[in-house]
C-alpha positions as CSV (number, residue, x, y, z in Angstrom):
1,M,-143.5,-104.5,-104.8
2,N,-140.6,-104.3,-107.5
3,L,-141.8,-102.4,-110.7
4,T,-139.6,-104.4,-112.5
5,K,-142.1,-106.8,-113.2
6,P,-145.0,-104.2,-114.4
7,L,-142.6,-102.0,-116.7
8,L,-141.9,-105.8,-118.4
9,I,-145.6,-106.6,-119.2
10,L,-146.2,-102.9,-120.2
11,A,-143.7,-103.0,-122.5
12,I,-144.7,-106.1,-124.2
13,F,-148.5,-104.7,-124.5
14,L,-147.6,-101.6,-125.9
15,I,-145.4,-103.7,-128.2
16,A,-148.7,-105.3,-129.1
17,A,-150.5,-102.8,-129.6
18,C,-148.3,-101.0,-132.3
19,N,-149.7,-103.5,-134.1
20,S,-153.3,-103.4,-133.7
21,T,-155.5,-102.2,-136.0
22,K,-155.0,-98.4,-137.9
23,K,-158.2,-97.1,-137.3
24,E,-156.8,-96.0,-134.0
25,M,-154.6,-93.4,-133.1
26,P,-151.4,-94.1,-134.7
27,I,-149.4,-94.3,-131.6
28,A,-147.2,-97.2,-132.8
29,D,-144.4,-94.8,-134.0
30,T,-144.3,-93.0,-130.6
31,I,-143.3,-96.0,-128.4
32,T,-139.8,-96.6,-129.8
33,K,-136.6,-97.5,-128.3
34,S,-135.2,-94.5,-129.6
35,N,-137.8,-91.9,-127.4
36,A,-138.8,-94.6,-125.1
37,F,-141.0,-93.0,-122.1
38,N,-138.3,-91.6,-119.2
39,L,-140.1,-90.4,-116.3
40,E,-137.6,-88.0,-114.6
41,E,-136.9,-86.5,-118.1
42,V,-140.7,-85.7,-118.8
43,L,-141.4,-84.1,-115.6
44,N,-138.2,-82.2,-115.9
45,T,-139.5,-80.8,-119.5
46,N,-142.9,-80.4,-117.6
47,V,-141.2,-78.6,-114.7
48,L,-139.2,-76.1,-117.0
49,K,-142.4,-75.4,-119.0
50,T,-144.3,-74.8,-116.4
51,K,-142.0,-72.2,-115.1
52,K,-141.2,-70.6,-118.4
53,T,-145.2,-70.2,-118.7
54,A,-145.6,-68.8,-115.0
55,E,-142.3,-65.9,-115.6
56,G,-145.0,-64.9,-118.5
57,L,-148.6,-64.3,-116.8
58,T,-148.6,-61.4,-115.1
59,S,-152.2,-60.8,-113.8
60,V,-152.8,-63.5,-111.1
61,D,-156.5,-63.1,-110.6
62,S,-156.7,-64.9,-113.9
63,F,-156.5,-68.5,-114.8
64,P,-155.0,-70.7,-117.3
65,R,-158.4,-72.9,-119.0
66,N,-157.9,-73.9,-122.5
67,I,-155.9,-73.0,-125.8
68,K,-158.2,-72.4,-128.3
69,E,-157.7,-74.2,-132.1
70,G,-155.2,-71.9,-133.7
71,T,-153.7,-70.3,-130.8
72,T,-150.4,-71.3,-128.7
73,D,-151.0,-69.8,-125.9
74,W,-153.4,-70.3,-122.5
75,H,-157.0,-68.6,-122.5
76,F,-157.7,-67.6,-119.2
77,V,-161.0,-67.4,-117.2
78,G,-161.5,-65.3,-113.5
79,V,-161.3,-66.7,-110.0
80,K,-164.8,-68.2,-110.0
81,D,-164.7,-70.6,-112.6
82,W,-164.4,-73.9,-111.4
83,C,-161.0,-74.4,-113.0
84,S,-159.5,-71.9,-110.9
85,G,-157.9,-74.4,-109.4
86,F,-156.0,-76.3,-111.3
87,Y,-153.1,-74.1,-112.7
88,P,-151.9,-73.4,-109.1
89,G,-152.2,-77.0,-108.5
90,V,-150.0,-77.8,-111.6
91,L,-147.2,-75.3,-110.4
92,W,-147.3,-77.0,-106.7
93,Y,-146.9,-80.1,-108.8
94,A,-143.5,-78.9,-110.5
95,Y,-142.4,-77.4,-107.3
96,E,-142.8,-80.6,-105.7
97,A,-141.0,-82.0,-108.7
98,S,-138.2,-79.9,-108.5
99,D,-137.5,-77.7,-105.3
100,D,-137.3,-74.6,-107.3
101,E,-138.2,-72.0,-105.1
102,E,-138.7,-69.6,-107.8
103,I,-141.5,-72.5,-109.2
104,K,-143.0,-72.2,-105.4
105,K,-142.9,-67.9,-105.5
106,Q,-145.7,-68.7,-108.3
107,A,-147.4,-71.2,-107.3
108,E,-148.4,-69.3,-104.3
109,R,-149.3,-66.2,-105.8
110,F,-151.6,-67.8,-108.1
111,T,-152.9,-69.9,-105.2
112,N,-153.6,-66.9,-102.9
113,P,-156.2,-65.1,-105.3
114,L,-158.8,-68.5,-104.4
115,K,-159.0,-67.4,-100.8
116,T,-162.3,-65.9,-101.9
117,I,-164.1,-69.0,-102.9
118,A,-163.8,-69.9,-98.9
119,Y,-165.8,-67.4,-97.8
120,T,-168.5,-66.5,-100.4
121,P,-171.9,-68.3,-100.3
122,A,-171.2,-71.8,-102.3
123,D,-173.3,-71.6,-105.9
124,N,-171.8,-74.6,-106.7
125,H,-170.0,-78.1,-105.6
126,D,-166.7,-77.1,-107.0
127,I,-165.2,-75.4,-104.4
128,G,-162.9,-78.7,-104.1
129,F,-161.4,-78.2,-107.6
130,M,-160.8,-74.8,-106.9
131,V,-159.5,-74.6,-103.4
132,Y,-158.1,-78.4,-102.5
133,C,-156.3,-78.7,-105.5
134,S,-154.3,-75.4,-105.0
135,Y,-154.7,-75.0,-101.2
136,G,-154.5,-78.3,-101.0
137,N,-151.2,-79.4,-101.9
138,G,-150.2,-76.0,-101.0
139,Y,-150.6,-77.1,-97.3
140,R,-149.7,-81.0,-98.4
141,L,-146.0,-78.5,-99.4
142,T,-145.3,-76.4,-96.9
143,G,-147.3,-76.7,-94.1
144,N,-148.4,-73.1,-94.4
145,E,-151.2,-72.9,-91.6
146,A,-153.3,-69.9,-93.1
147,Y,-154.0,-72.6,-95.9
148,K,-155.4,-74.6,-93.6
149,E,-157.8,-71.8,-92.0
150,I,-158.6,-71.5,-95.6
151,L,-159.1,-75.0,-96.8
152,L,-161.4,-75.7,-93.1
153,A,-163.8,-72.4,-94.4
154,A,-163.9,-74.2,-97.8
155,A,-165.0,-77.4,-96.3
156,D,-167.8,-75.9,-94.3
157,T,-168.6,-74.0,-97.3
158,L,-169.1,-76.7,-99.7
159,A,-171.0,-78.7,-96.4
160,T,-173.8,-75.9,-97.1
161,L,-174.7,-77.7,-100.6
162,Y,-175.9,-80.3,-98.8
163,N,-179.4,-81.4,-98.5
164,P,-180.0,-84.0,-95.6
165,T,-183.7,-85.5,-97.1
166,V,-182.0,-86.0,-100.5
167,G,-178.7,-87.4,-98.8
168,T,-176.1,-85.6,-101.3
169,I,-174.2,-82.2,-101.9
170,L,-176.1,-80.3,-104.5
171,S,-173.8,-80.2,-107.7
172,W,-175.7,-76.7,-109.6
173,P,-178.1,-75.3,-107.7
174,S,-178.4,-73.1,-111.8
175,Q,-179.4,-76.1,-112.6
176,K,-182.6,-77.5,-110.6
177,E,-184.9,-76.3,-113.6
178,K,-183.3,-78.6,-115.8
179,F,-182.2,-81.3,-113.4
180,Q,-184.4,-80.6,-110.3
181,Y,-181.8,-81.3,-107.3
182,N,-179.0,-83.1,-108.8
183,T,-176.0,-84.6,-108.1
184,I,-172.7,-85.8,-110.7
185,I,-169.9,-87.6,-110.7
186,D,-167.6,-85.5,-111.1
187,N,-168.6,-84.2,-107.0
188,M,-167.5,-87.3,-105.8
189,M,-163.8,-85.9,-106.3
190,N,-164.5,-82.7,-103.9
191,L,-165.5,-85.1,-101.3
192,E,-162.0,-85.4,-100.0
193,L,-161.9,-81.5,-99.1
194,L,-164.9,-82.9,-96.9
195,F,-162.8,-85.8,-95.8
196,W,-159.4,-83.8,-94.9
197,A,-161.3,-81.3,-93.3
198,A,-162.8,-83.6,-91.0
199,K,-159.5,-85.1,-90.1
200,N,-157.4,-81.6,-89.3
201,G,-160.0,-79.5,-86.8
202,G,-163.4,-79.4,-88.7
203,E,-166.0,-81.2,-87.7
204,Q,-167.0,-84.8,-87.7
205,R,-170.7,-83.4,-89.7
206,L,-167.9,-82.9,-93.0
207,Y,-167.2,-86.7,-92.7
208,D,-170.7,-88.3,-92.5
209,I,-171.7,-85.3,-95.1
210,A,-169.0,-86.9,-97.6
211,K,-169.8,-90.6,-96.9
212,S,-173.4,-90.0,-96.8
213,H,-173.0,-88.4,-100.5
214,A,-170.9,-91.3,-101.8
215,E,-173.2,-93.9,-100.5
216,K,-176.3,-92.0,-102.2
217,T,-173.6,-91.6,-105.7
218,M,-173.0,-95.4,-105.2
219,E,-176.6,-96.4,-105.0
220,H,-178.5,-94.2,-107.6
221,S,-175.6,-92.9,-110.0
222,V,-173.7,-96.7,-110.7
223,R,-175.9,-98.3,-113.4
224,K,-175.8,-101.9,-113.9
225,D,-173.5,-102.0,-116.6
226,S,-170.9,-100.6,-114.3
227,A,-170.7,-97.1,-116.2
228,V,-172.0,-94.4,-114.0
229,Y,-174.9,-91.7,-114.8
230,H,-173.5,-88.2,-115.1
231,V,-176.2,-86.4,-113.5
232,A,-178.5,-88.1,-110.8
233,S,-182.0,-86.0,-110.2
234,F,-184.1,-86.4,-106.7
235,D,-186.9,-84.2,-105.2
236,E,-185.2,-82.4,-102.8
237,K,-188.5,-82.8,-100.3
238,T,-188.5,-86.1,-100.7
239,G,-185.4,-87.6,-101.0
240,E,-187.1,-89.5,-104.2
241,F,-184.2,-90.7,-106.8
242,L,-185.9,-89.4,-109.6
243,G,-184.0,-91.0,-112.4
244,G,-180.4,-90.6,-114.0
245,H,-179.5,-88.5,-116.9
246,T,-176.3,-87.1,-119.3
247,H,-175.2,-82.7,-119.4
248,Q,-172.1,-83.7,-120.7
249,G,-172.0,-87.0,-122.0
250,Y,-173.1,-88.6,-125.6
251,A,-176.6,-90.6,-123.8
252,K,-178.1,-90.7,-120.6
253,E,-177.1,-94.6,-121.0
254,S,-173.6,-94.2,-122.8
255,M,-170.4,-94.1,-120.4
256,W,-169.4,-90.5,-120.6
257,A,-165.1,-91.2,-120.7
258,R,-164.2,-88.4,-117.6
259,G,-167.2,-89.5,-115.4
260,Q,-165.9,-93.0,-115.6
261,G,-162.7,-91.7,-114.6
262,W,-164.4,-89.4,-112.3
263,G,-166.0,-92.4,-110.1
264,I,-162.5,-95.1,-110.4
265,Y,-160.7,-91.8,-108.7
266,G,-163.6,-90.7,-106.2
267,F,-164.8,-94.1,-105.0
268,S,-160.8,-95.3,-104.2
269,M,-160.4,-92.1,-102.3
270,A,-163.4,-92.5,-100.5
271,Y,-162.9,-96.4,-99.7
272,R,-159.4,-94.4,-98.3
273,E,-161.1,-92.4,-95.9
274,T,-163.8,-94.5,-94.8
275,G,-162.7,-98.1,-95.4
276,E,-165.7,-99.2,-96.8
277,Q,-165.8,-102.3,-98.6
278,E,-168.5,-101.1,-101.1
279,F,-166.6,-98.8,-102.2
280,L,-163.8,-99.9,-102.8
281,D,-165.7,-103.0,-104.5
282,T,-167.3,-100.2,-107.0
283,A,-163.8,-98.3,-107.9
284,I,-162.5,-101.8,-109.0
285,K,-165.4,-102.4,-110.8
286,L,-165.9,-99.1,-112.5
287,A,-162.1,-99.4,-113.5
288,D,-162.3,-102.9,-114.9
289,H,-165.4,-102.0,-117.3
290,Y,-163.3,-98.5,-118.3
291,M,-160.2,-100.7,-119.0
292,N,-162.0,-103.5,-120.8
293,R,-164.2,-100.8,-123.6
294,L,-161.0,-98.6,-124.3
295,P,-159.6,-98.6,-127.7
296,K,-156.5,-100.4,-128.1
297,D,-154.1,-97.5,-128.4
298,G,-155.0,-96.9,-124.1
299,I,-156.9,-93.4,-124.6
300,P,-160.3,-93.2,-124.6
301,Y,-162.8,-91.2,-127.3
302,W,-164.9,-88.7,-125.4
303,D,-167.7,-90.7,-124.9
304,F,-167.4,-94.6,-124.9
305,D,-170.8,-94.6,-126.9
306,D,-170.4,-92.1,-129.6
307,P,-171.4,-93.3,-132.4
308,K,-169.1,-91.8,-134.7
309,I,-166.4,-93.7,-133.5
310,P,-163.2,-94.0,-134.6
311,N,-163.8,-90.7,-136.1
312,A,-165.0,-89.1,-132.6
313,P,-162.7,-87.0,-130.4
314,R,-160.6,-88.3,-127.8
315,D,-160.5,-86.8,-124.3
316,A,-156.4,-87.2,-122.7
317,S,-158.0,-85.5,-119.8
318,A,-160.1,-88.7,-118.6
319,A,-156.9,-90.6,-119.4
320,A,-155.2,-88.6,-116.9
321,V,-158.0,-88.6,-114.9
322,A,-158.2,-92.3,-114.8
323,A,-154.5,-93.1,-114.5
324,C,-154.6,-91.2,-111.3
325,G,-157.7,-93.3,-110.4
326,M,-155.6,-96.6,-110.8
327,L,-152.8,-95.6,-109.2
328,E,-154.8,-94.3,-106.0
329,L,-156.7,-97.9,-106.5
330,A,-153.6,-100.1,-106.6
331,G,-152.5,-99.1,-103.1
332,L,-155.6,-99.7,-101.8
333,V,-156.0,-103.2,-103.3
334,K,-154.7,-106.0,-100.8
335,D,-154.3,-108.3,-104.0
336,E,-150.6,-108.3,-106.0
337,D,-152.5,-109.0,-108.8
338,L,-154.8,-106.7,-108.8
339,K,-152.1,-104.2,-108.0
340,E,-149.9,-105.4,-110.8
341,K,-153.0,-104.5,-113.2
342,Y,-153.6,-101.5,-112.1
343,I,-150.0,-99.9,-111.9
344,N,-149.3,-101.2,-115.3
345,A,-153.2,-99.9,-116.7
346,A,-152.2,-96.2,-115.3
347,S,-148.6,-96.6,-116.3
348,R,-149.4,-97.7,-120.0
349,Y,-151.5,-94.4,-120.2
350,I,-149.4,-91.5,-118.6
351,E,-146.5,-93.2,-120.9
352,I,-148.9,-93.1,-124.2
353,L,-149.7,-89.4,-123.2
354,S,-146.0,-89.0,-123.0
355,S,-145.9,-89.4,-126.4
356,K,-145.6,-87.1,-129.3
357,E,-149.1,-88.1,-130.1
358,Y,-150.3,-86.2,-127.1
359,L,-147.0,-84.1,-125.4
360,S,-147.7,-80.8,-126.4
361,G,-144.0,-79.6,-126.9
362,D,-143.5,-76.5,-129.2
363,T,-147.0,-76.1,-130.4
364,N,-148.4,-74.3,-127.5
365,Q,-147.7,-73.6,-123.5
366,A,-150.1,-76.2,-122.2
367,L,-148.3,-79.8,-121.5
368,L,-151.1,-82.2,-123.3
369,L,-153.5,-82.1,-126.2
370,H,-156.2,-83.4,-127.5
371,S,-158.6,-83.2,-124.6
372,T,-162.7,-82.7,-124.6
373,G,-164.3,-80.4,-122.6
374,H,-168.3,-80.7,-123.5
375,Y,-169.2,-82.1,-126.9
376,P,-172.6,-81.5,-126.6
377,K,-171.8,-77.8,-126.6
378,N,-169.4,-77.9,-129.3
379,S,-166.9,-76.4,-126.6
380,E,-163.3,-77.7,-125.6
381,I,-163.5,-80.3,-128.4
382,D,-159.7,-81.7,-129.1
383,I,-157.6,-78.8,-127.3
384,P,-155.1,-78.1,-124.5
385,I,-157.3,-78.3,-121.1
386,I,-155.7,-77.1,-118.0
387,Y,-157.4,-80.2,-115.4
388,A,-155.6,-83.0,-118.2
389,D,-152.6,-81.4,-117.3
390,Y,-152.9,-81.1,-113.4
391,Y,-154.4,-84.6,-113.7
392,Y,-150.9,-85.7,-115.8
393,M,-148.5,-84.0,-113.2
394,E,-150.5,-85.7,-110.9
395,A,-150.1,-89.1,-112.0
396,L,-146.5,-89.1,-113.5
397,M,-145.7,-87.5,-108.9
398,R,-147.4,-90.6,-108.1
399,I,-145.6,-92.8,-110.4
400,K,-142.9,-91.7,-109.2
401,K,-142.9,-92.1,-105.8
402,M,-143.7,-95.6,-106.0
403,E,-140.6,-96.2,-108.0
404,K,-138.5,-94.2,-105.1
405,L,-140.3,-96.7,-102.8
406,N,-139.9,-100.4,-104.6
407,K,-135.8,-99.0,-105.3
């Protein structure tokens, strides 16, 4: 498919968006002929910034997570934090974009401490985020057999959280008192580790677990309004679905932006790995609902139903996750119009994130501004968060590969 037509449509769409209501974030002055989006330029700038930041970090068992308001440098977390794998993942994408051996060394340096996750009893579902984003990208780019063994061990560890009666992986053992046996929409992303392992020397049961989890999530977490529950609760002894809840969203029945992104990406990936049409149909439904409810400037508020909108914080991380999900989806649908639709949408989100409204520039060490982590707990609101940078770099690399294929 030639990207000229999608990019022309994208340009027209952006011009129209620039003339929209002034209640939205003012991006009209950020997409102009003088500073038009240049993929290579943005990637090169991100690579140089990532390299410079990494060179100044001395403790490899501490990982960037966020930049607190009023500061310029990353705040760090330990190996067991659910976000620990994203920074080495950013480094691996920077290496992929540049072939810079110094960046590769930094990626290896920050990946190695995460080995312990694969061999430590599982206490949450985030093993996929921690290990697949780090070791998974590392193995994809280097073929390091030691990385493969760690990935396989991590998949086996994640699988210990599976309950065959419920048919899903327990997300938060520590939250059973509040949510009973719980499965969250984020967990869809961690299934990729299991699917990968089943194809690369792991047992068939890993595939079966991942597929069952996706089916149960589709059945119980995807609502009739095409939004998703953040948390699904079950009776672990009978498998009965007890109800949907939220933890990080505005309300049980609201549409938490990042959760919708996890669903788009997760069900697209599940279709890619299984060929089950229902997964693809679900991904399309979630993507279309997300697009239909977006603000005119293309970046979601942290929750689509926050009554404080338009005076509510945005979530750049949700935009980056959704963009990756739609680029994945575009590569799976057969209809050319649908392909174009999702490529146009994802490209628009990434172009906006690459504008001066969202790209941090010299403001701090992060790539992106304006992400929201856990609004109900007043945690990580309207600040840079590492997983926004990770999915932003992934999306940039996906678009670059698409452009290369169509030259």
